[in-house]
N, C-alpha and C positions, 0 to 999 in steps of 0.2 A: 504494500500500500504506500503510495507516495505521501511524503510529508508535506504539509502546507507551509509555504513560505510567506503567506500573507500575515499581516499584522493581526494579533489576537486581541480583539476589543471586547470580547464577551466572556468574562470570568465565570466559572461554574464551581460551586462549592457543594460538597456532599458530606454527610455524616454517616460513617460506616462502622460496624463492629470491628474490633481488633482482629478477629479471625479472618474477616473479609480482606482487610488491609494486608494481612500476612500472606494470604494466598495470591493476592494481586501483585504484591511486591516480589514474591518468588517467581511468578510467571513472567513479570516484567524483566527481572534479572536474567532469567533463562533466555529471553529474547534480546538481551542487551539494550533494553529501552528503559527510560525513566518511567515512574509510575504514571505521570501525566500523559506521556506519549502512548503508553500501553492502554490506559483507560480511554483516551481519545480515540485511538484506532479501534478498540473493541466496541465502543459506543457507536461510532460511525458505521462500522461493518454491520452491526446488528440493525441499525436504522435502515441501511440500504437493503438488507434482507427483508425487513418488514415491508418496505415500499415495493420491492419486487414481488413479494407474495400477494400483495393487494392490487397490483397493476393489471388491468384488463388488457388483453391483446385482442385487437379487432382485425378481422380480415374478411374479404369478400367470400361468398359461398364457393366461388371457383378456387380461390386461394386456399380455403380450408380443405376442399376436395383434393387438391394437389398435395397438401401437407399430409392428409390421411393416407393417400396413395403411397407416398414416400415411406411412411411408417409401416405400411402393410407389406412392402417388398421384403424379400428374404435378405437377411444380413449377409454382408460380404466380409470375409476374413481379411484382417490386416496382418500381413506377414510378420511385421515387427512385434505385434501383440501376441501372435501365436507363439513365436520364438520365446518371448519373455515369459509367457505362461507355462511353457514347457520346462523352464529352469526350476530346480528345486529351491524352496524357500530357504533363507539363511539358516533357520533352525532345523531344516531337514538335511542340509549339506553335510557330508561326512567330513570330519576334521582332517586336515592335512597332517601327515606324519613326516616329521623331519628327521 
């Protein structure tokens, strides 16, 4: 997520329990971010998700028919994905003997 370089004119204050602050600080630290950056990114990301979930997509009946037709077609294998899915998971791989 891109960081905003615009001037920040709207301060926001919250009162949170210590346990919430502790988990937020730990997560922010794991991401190498400040608490403020981490919380801003999390809040904006969640807001964007809510907006996307409630956004209505409109299309013509012809456009919708084309869309449904594309969904109904048989799937095509993507060679790179097939190869990737054939590999053993890291926890299934045999340890190398040196």
